[in-house]
C-alpha positions, -999 to +999 in steps of 0.1 A: -768-226-903-773-257-882-780-257-845-746-272-836-727-245-855-748-218-839-741-231-805-704-233-812-704-197-824-724-186-793-699-203-770-670-185-787-688-152-784-695-158-748-659-167-741-647-135-759-672-113-740-662-129-707-625-123-714-632-087-724-651-081-692-628-102-669-613-084-639-576-082-633-575-092-597-542-088-579-540-114-551-510-107-529-496-114-495-469-103-470-461-113-435-478-084-416-510-064-422-514-026-421-518-015-385-546+009-392-566+026-419-562+059-401-537+078-424-521+099-396-520+073-368-490+051-376-458+061-395-450+024-403-440+015-439-466-013-447-493+009-432-482+039-452-480+018-484-514+002-479-531+036-471-512+051-501-534+030-524-565+048-510-553+082-499-529+106-516-505+133-505-496+167-521-465+151-536-454+115-540-425+093-551-425+072-582-409+038-587-375+054-590-380+074-558-383+107-576-406+134-563-437+137-585-469+157-584-499+141-568-527+162-553-505+193-559-497+199-596-467+222-587-449+239-558-426+268-554-403+279-526-401+313-509-381+326-480-409+318-456-425+286-470-438+268-500-468+275-522-487+245-537-510+247-567-537+220-560-551+197-587-586+207-598-615+183-605-604+157-579-631+140-558-630+118-528-644+083-530-678+095-516-680+122-544-670+152-523-647+178-540-611+181-529-602+217-520-577+237-499-600+232-469-591+195-469-554+203-469-557+227-440-577+201-420-553+173-428-522+192-418-538+203-385-549+167-379-513+155-386-501+179-359-523+164-332-507+147-302-520+113-313-505+117-348-473+098-357-466+124-384-459+154-361-422+155-369-429+156-406-451+187-404-440+205-373-420+230-393-453+243-408-464+271-386-494+282-406-513+274-438-525+303-458-554+296-481-549+318-512-579+303-530-597+270-532-568+254-551-538+273-538-522+270-504-490+283-488-473+262-461-457+289-440-425+280-422-401+298-398-376+307-425-367+288-457-372+251-456-352+233-482-367+199-478-404+204-470-417+187-501-396+157-493-413+154-459-448+155-473-449+123-494-466+103-466-488+130-452-521+120-467-551+143-473-584+134-457-619+148-466-626+172-438-664+168-441-662+130-439-638+131-409-661+155-390-693+136-399-677+104-385-661+119-354-625+114-364-611+149-364-581+136-345-560+106-353-564+072-336-542+068-305-526+035-316-504+030-286-535+033-264-553+007-286-580+033-294-608+021-318-623+048-341-643+049-374-611+057-393-594+025-382-615+003-404-630+028-429-615+052-453-624+079-479-595+090-500-589+104-535-566+076-546-568+050-573-584+023-551-613+023-527-616+001-496-644-024-501-640-046-471-615-048-442-609-078-419-576-071-401-550-099-403-574-118-426-585-101-458-587-066-472-604-059-506-599-028-527-616-019-559-605+004-587-617+040-584-631+047-618-632+084-612-596+087-602-579+118-618-548+098-628-564+069-645-551+078-679-517+088-667-505+055-653-501+021-669-517+000-642-546-022-652-556-037-618-593-037-612-594-053-578-569-061-550-572-089-525-547-088-497-542-117-472-514-114-447-496-147-441-472-147-412-456-181-419-428-177-445-432-213-459-469-208-462-464-176-482-441-194-506-465-223-509-493-198-517-473-184-546-461-218-559-497-231-559-511-201-577-532-190-547-515-155-549-500-136-577-474-117-557-454-120-525-438-088-512-415-106-487-407-141-498-380-156-476-346-146-489-333-181-488-362-192-512-357-165-539-335-187-561-359-216-559-388-193-568-368-178-597-361-213-610-398-222-610-415-220-643-441-192-644-425-173-615-400-145-612-382-125-585-369-089-582-344-076-557-332-041-548-313-024-519-339-009-496-337+026-480-341+009-446-317+001-417-322-025-390-309-019-355-313-025-318-323+002-293-307+003-258-327+025-233-303+049-216-330+071-201-337+051-169-317+049-137-326+012-136-338-011-164-371-029-161-360-063-173-324-065-160-311-082-129-288-052-124-303-031-096-296+005-089-278+011-122-284+011-160-257-008-178-266+009-211-256+043-197-220+031-198-206+035-233-183+006-227-213-017-225-228-003-256-195-007-275-192-043-261-227-051-275-217-037-309-185-057-310-201-089-297-227-091-325-211-105-357-230-086-385-210-104-412-222-138-398-258-125-398-254-114-434-239-147-444-260-172-424-293-155-415-297-132-445-283-155-472-260-127-483-289-102-489-280-074-465-253-047-460-237-046-425-235-011-413-225+013-385-251+040-393-288+041-392-293+055-427-286+037-460-268+047-491-288+070-512-298+091-482-281+125-477-257+119-448-246+084-455-209+082-465-186+052-470-167+062-439-197+064-417-213+033-432-184+011-419-196-012-391-180-011-357-165-045-363-165-078-345-141-084-316-152-108-289-121-104-268-124-067-267-161-069-260-153-091-229-127-067-217-150-037-221-177-056-201-152-063-173-140-026-173-176-016-169-180-039-139-200-066-157-174-094-161-201-119-153-225-102-177-262-095-168-297-104-178-320-084-200-351-088-223-349-082-260-382-072-276-384-082-313-411-082-339-418-115-357-437-103-387-422-071-398-386-072-412-367-097-433-359-126-409-365-103-379-369-131-353-340-150-367-318-120-364-328-116-328-322-153-321-287-149-335-281-118-313-292-138-283-266-165-290-238-139-297-244-118-266-243-150-245-206-152-254-199-121-233-220-133-204-253-115-213-283-136-208-309-123-232-346-133-228-362-130-262-398-118-266-407-121-302-443-109-309-464-095-338-456-059-348-490-046-337-480-055-301-443-047-305-443-011-317-465+003-289-438-009-264-413+014-280-438+043-283-448+039-247-411+038-237-415+004-219-388-015-237-352-018-224-337-034-255-355-037-288-353-042-326-365-015-349-361-007-386-361+028-401-368+037-436-360+072-449-388+083-471-374+118-474-339+105-485-325+131-460-309+125-426-332+151-410-359+125-410-337+101-390-325+127-366-359+142-358-376+108-351-347+087-336-321+111-321-338+144-312-345+146-275-382+149-282-383+124-311-414+102-310-395+070-318-365+079-297-371+050-273-336+051-259-337+086-244-307+099-265-304+136-260-273+153-273-275+191-273-254+196-305-273+169-324-306+186-314-292+220-325-281+206-359-315+190-364-330+225-361-303+242-382-307+219-412-345+226-413-337+261-426-301+259-440-303+263-478-265+264-485-261+227-496-224+223-487-229+239-453-260+218-447-242+186-457-213+194-434-238+199-405-253+165-412-219+149-413-210+165-380-241+151-364-235+116-377-199+116-364-211+126-329-237+098-330-213+072-342-189+081-314-217+080-288-230+046-300-265+051-287-280+024-310-266-009-322-268-009-361-271-042-378-275-038-415-294-022-444-321-044-459-323-059-494-358-064-507-369-096-525-403-095-543-417-126-561-445-128-585-462-147-614-446-138-647-480-128-662-480-097-639-454-070-638-450-055-603-423-029-604-401-030-573-393+001-553-365+008-528-390+019-502-408-015-503-441+002-512-465-016-536-479+009-561-507-007-580-510+022-603-479+008-620-489-029-619-497-044-652-514-078-660-499-089-693 
């Protein structure tokens, strides 16, 4: 065999070996980074989704939003709680064994004051350790939806947390910096390799993951770069710099779909977008009205609802990809009905009359706080609302800032008028009531406090009669819709875009699940 032929064969062998050993690297982007790596600090969807690649919960949701086993293999109900059989042979990324001790520690941590998951686990009064791989979550009476509330409550290694001084969650609103903010140690399919917030985060495949043979995903490495500018995100996909864009601009989806080598997927999201109007204060902070709070007058709240044309926002701002609504919970969630889902309507003349009846015929001034890197066209929606409210004499000063600065305003209760979106991971209205409407809800930034709604929120935690429970939820929503404490805009529609050599299944909760991602 001559030298030239040997060299050719060697080159072919090298190419084949390189191909066989090549990594499947998923390079992706979206407009905003995870807020923290601490799994109990921020109940914010992109943060939950990112941490869900590293950490795991007792139960999870699959691509179709069905409940599936994760760190618990099975669970059974009893009159005073739920018993979970834990998965054996699971290790954390540092090699430590996963046991019932870690479940107890994580639930107690999630109940801490600085946790943003208190509402999801507060019905658990005690955790009984039956053995190393069996725990009982004790509740005050039967709890029909407890497994639904646990999908985002991630389990930490108790030893790792104690060794690194992070027994309690980061206080995000206070801008606390702890070891768990930039470091992690989960049981999930990917390990955090490097973390540069708002720049680049790198994850590598956990080769010891218990579920490796159970899921189709073949991603070896993940590189995530947040890109705030919408046009730049699209350009990154078109140039091949990234494989996947989680939130390509809705108006660009058709152009992306028409581009060779690219594809798009859309689905209605389980998330509603709305404005909050603080009714808790005697006098608003940013308003020129002194000695009174206009939002305490239902006529003003109704006027705001009638002055904002949700159909125009759907048509012009959202390129048709939204569903105007009158309720802060989307179809598919227990409690949403066609009747309740009807928006309040658009009636500029009636809005002006209501403002005059309330004593604000000349309007007033107020600040609108808005994120500019969180929801589909969030800043554009806020800009449209500013223009629409001007027609009833309200001068709105828009403050559009990154979500990392926006959300603490709501949590600290220092925003008069703000945009927020709410996804419903449990697919049950209790999740919405307990966070947004309960008098003690941690995201109830408007100070809404209706005694009957509070009572219903407690009742549905233990009511197991489904028709009776559904009727209670319906009653609460009718009270809320009549009170108009918030200003609902629409339910979101998701648009994911990707190269056609990688299949990224889209999910209604907007969570990327790399365990299902397949490079073809």
